[in-house]
C-alpha positions as CSV (number, residue, x, y, z in Angstrom):
1,M,6.7,-19.8,19.7
2,I,8.4,-16.4,19.3
3,A,7.2,-13.3,19.5
4,V,8.7,-10.4,17.8
5,A,7.6,-6.6,19.0
6,A,9.1,-3.4,18.5
7,E,9.8,-2.5,22.3
8,P,9.9,-4.3,25.6
9,L,7.4,-2.3,27.0
10,E,4.8,-4.2,24.6
11,F,6.0,-7.7,26.4
12,R,4.7,-6.3,30.0
13,G,1.5,-8.6,29.9
14,L,3.1,-11.5,29.2
15,L,5.9,-11.2,30.8
16,R,3.7,-10.7,34.2
17,R,2.3,-14.6,33.4
18,A,5.6,-15.9,32.9
19,R,7.8,-18.6,34.6
20,G,11.4,-19.3,34.9
21,V,12.1,-15.9,32.4
22,R,15.7,-16.4,31.3
23,N,18.0,-13.2,29.4
24,L,19.1,-14.4,26.2
25,R,22.6,-13.3,25.0
26,W,21.5,-12.2,21.5
27,P,22.2,-9.4,19.3
28,V,19.0,-8.0,19.5
29,L,18.2,-5.1,22.3
30,F,15.7,-7.4,24.3
31,A,15.4,-11.1,24.0
32,R,14.2,-13.5,26.9
33,E,12.8,-17.0,27.0
34,A,10.2,-17.9,29.1
35,A,7.5,-20.8,29.9
36,I,4.2,-18.8,29.5
37,G,0.6,-20.6,30.2
38,A,1.5,-24.0,28.6
39,R,4.0,-23.1,26.1
40,H,7.6,-22.1,25.5
41,W,7.9,-18.7,24.2
42,I,11.0,-16.3,22.8
43,L,10.3,-12.7,23.2
44,A,12.5,-10.6,20.8
45,A,12.2,-6.6,20.3
46,H,15.0,-4.6,18.8
47,G,13.1,-1.4,18.2
48,P,10.3,0.4,15.9
49,G,10.1,0.0,12.2
50,P,10.7,-3.0,9.5
51,K,14.3,-3.2,9.3
52,L,15.0,-3.6,12.9
53,A,11.8,-5.8,13.4
54,R,13.1,-8.0,10.4
55,H,16.6,-8.4,12.4
56,A,14.8,-9.6,15.4
57,A,12.8,-12.1,13.8
58,Q,15.8,-13.6,11.6
59,T,17.6,-14.0,14.6
60,A,15.2,-15.4,17.1
61,L,14.5,-17.8,13.7
62,D,18.4,-18.5,13.2
63,R,18.6,-19.2,17.2
64,C,16.1,-21.9,17.3
65,G,16.9,-23.8,14.3
66,G,14.7,-22.2,11.5
67,R,11.4,-23.3,12.5
68,A,8.9,-22.2,14.8
69,T,5.4,-20.5,14.9
70,L,6.2,-16.7,14.2
71,V,3.8,-14.1,16.1
72,S,4.0,-10.1,15.2
73,T,2.8,-8.6,18.2
74,G,2.7,-5.4,20.4
75,F,0.7,-2.1,19.7
76,C,-1.4,-0.9,16.9
77,G,-3.2,2.4,15.9
78,A,-6.9,1.7,15.4
79,V,-7.7,3.6,11.9
80,L,-11.7,3.1,12.4
81,A,-13.7,4.7,14.8
82,G,-15.1,2.3,17.8
83,A,-11.9,0.8,18.4
84,S,-10.4,1.9,21.7
85,P,-6.9,1.4,23.6
86,G,-6.7,-2.0,25.0
87,D,-8.7,-3.6,22.5
88,I,-7.4,-6.8,20.5
89,L,-6.6,-7.1,16.8
90,A,-6.1,-10.6,15.5
91,A,-5.3,-9.6,11.7
92,S,-6.3,-11.6,9.0
93,E,-4.0,-9.9,6.4
94,V,-1.1,-7.5,6.6
95,V,-0.5,-4.9,3.7
96,D,3.1,-3.6,3.2
97,A,2.8,0.0,3.0
98,G,6.0,0.3,0.9
99,S,5.6,-2.4,-1.6
100,G,1.9,-3.4,-1.5
101,D,2.7,-7.1,-0.9
102,R,-0.3,-8.7,1.2
103,Y,0.6,-11.6,3.6
104,P,-2.3,-13.4,5.1
105,A,-2.1,-14.4,9.0
106,L,-3.4,-17.1,10.8
107,T,-6.4,-16.2,13.1
108,P,-6.2,-18.0,16.8
109,A,-8.9,-19.9,18.7
110,C,-10.2,-17.9,21.5
111,G,-13.0,-17.3,23.2
112,R,-12.6,-13.6,24.0
113,R,-13.7,-10.9,21.9
114,F,-11.2,-9.5,19.3
115,L,-11.3,-7.1,16.0
116,A,-10.3,-8.8,12.8
117,G,-9.4,-7.4,9.4
118,T,-6.6,-5.7,7.5
119,L,-3.7,-4.2,9.1
120,W,-1.4,-1.8,7.7
121,S,2.2,-1.5,8.3
122,Q,4.6,1.5,7.4
123,D,7.4,2.8,8.5
124,R,6.2,6.0,10.2
125,V,3.9,6.4,13.1
126,A,0.5,7.3,12.0
127,A,0.1,10.6,14.4
128,T,-2.8,12.5,13.0
129,P,-6.9,11.2,12.5
130,E,-6.4,12.6,9.1
131,E,-3.6,10.1,8.5
132,K,-5.6,7.1,10.2
133,A,-8.4,8.0,7.9
134,Q,-6.3,7.9,4.7
135,I,-5.3,4.4,5.8
136,A,-8.9,3.5,6.7
137,A,-9.6,4.5,3.0
138,R,-7.7,1.9,1.8
139,G,-9.4,-1.0,3.6
140,A,-7.6,-1.6,6.7
141,V,-8.6,-1.4,10.4
142,A,-5.6,-0.4,12.1
143,V,-1.7,0.5,11.7
144,D,1.6,-0.5,12.6
145,M,5.2,-0.5,12.1
146,E,6.7,-4.1,11.8
147,A,4.3,-6.3,11.4
148,A,4.9,-6.6,7.5
149,A,8.6,-7.2,8.0
150,V,8.0,-10.0,10.3
151,A,5.3,-11.7,8.0
152,A,7.7,-11.5,5.2
153,E,10.4,-13.2,7.1
154,A,7.7,-16.0,8.0
155,A,7.1,-16.2,4.3
156,A,10.5,-16.7,3.6
157,R,11.2,-19.5,6.0
158,R,7.5,-20.9,5.4
159,V,6.7,-21.0,9.1
160,P,3.3,-20.6,10.6
161,F,2.4,-16.6,11.0
162,Y,0.3,-14.6,13.4
163,C,-0.3,-10.8,14.0
164,I,-1.8,-10.4,17.2
165,R,-2.0,-6.4,18.2
166,A,-3.5,-4.5,21.1
167,V,-5.0,-1.1,20.1
168,S,-2.7,2.0,21.8
169,D,-4.9,4.9,20.4
170,G,-8.3,5.1,18.6
171,A,-8.6,6.4,15.2
172,D,-9.9,10.1,16.5
173,E,-7.0,10.3,19.0
174,P,-4.0,12.4,17.9
175,L,-0.6,11.0,19.3
176,P,0.4,13.6,22.1
177,L,3.8,14.3,19.6
178,D,4.4,13.3,16.5
179,F,7.0,10.5,17.4
180,N,8.2,10.7,13.6
181,R,10.3,13.6,14.5
182,F,12.3,11.8,17.2
183,R,13.4,8.9,15.1
184,A,17.4,8.5,15.2
185,S,19.2,7.5,12.2
186,D,18.6,4.0,13.0
187,G,15.1,4.1,13.1
188,R,14.6,4.1,16.7
189,F,12.7,6.6,18.9
190,S,15.0,9.5,20.6
191,R,14.2,9.5,24.4
192,W,16.2,12.0,25.0
193,R,15.0,14.3,22.1
194,I,11.2,13.5,23.2
195,T,12.1,14.5,26.8
196,L,13.6,17.9,25.6
197,A,10.2,18.5,23.5
198,V,8.1,18.2,26.7
199,L,10.6,20.4,28.7
200,V,10.3,22.9,25.9
201,H,6.5,22.6,25.6
202,P,5.2,21.4,29.0
203,S,1.6,21.1,28.0
204,R,2.2,18.0,26.2
205,L,3.3,16.1,29.6
206,K,0.0,15.3,30.6
207,P,-1.4,14.0,27.1
208,L,2.2,11.8,27.2
209,L,1.6,10.5,30.5
210,R,-2.0,9.5,29.6
211,F,-0.9,8.1,26.1
212,H,1.9,5.5,28.3
213,G,-0.8,4.8,30.5
214,D,-3.1,3.5,27.7
215,C,0.2,1.5,26.2
216,R,0.8,-0.3,29.6
217,R,-2.9,-0.7,30.1
218,A,-3.0,-1.9,26.0
219,A,0.0,-4.5,26.9
220,D,-1.9,-5.8,29.9
221,Q,-4.8,-6.7,27.9
222,L,-2.3,-8.1,24.9
223,G,-1.1,-10.6,27.4
224,E,-3.9,-11.8,28.9
225,F,-5.3,-12.7,25.2
226,L,-1.9,-14.2,24.3
227,V,-2.0,-16.7,27.3
228,H,-5.2,-17.8,26.6
229,C,-5.3,-18.3,22.6
230,R,-5.0,-21.4,21.0
231,F,-2.3,-21.1,18.0
């Protein structure tokens, strides 16, 4: 089982339930091997956006012999009212915002409640309620930045694909910062530029800390859900 996310934080819930965690010296920013629940997992994170996500998926599949179940996971933003941070989405379909390509996703068996529907995947952060409303109008229930690239790699290799994500921010919630302004040339978020922005505008610190707390709780709920899924 290969799980691909953008950031190591998104694996927090899984790693809290892991045994025998081993660091993998792969050409990705974060790669771990572990026993979690009754399964053997590979966890790979290489940064936000489709290019970095596809590299993580390609690397993990290559190192695993080209055949494995591929799971796009991590956080997503809800675009429909009623979803709260920590709610789980098991997408039935992923849409690539750039190409319009649609990728079906398998649904895991799980006795826990989850959202279902279409995930809109784009190479930018949906930072405002207005942008989320535009995405909802296209028939999606949530938005992310990596799932379409992982789905494309799964389709190219003809391996099983799941997309299971945790909501980090609701449809009516603006993010504390427009994180698109702080992406470096490689697509990753520049932490020092974010820190500088908070120093210049201290009023943004409290919302940013609240958002970070929501992300941590979402990661915990995500790990709990994934451990109890039957793929």
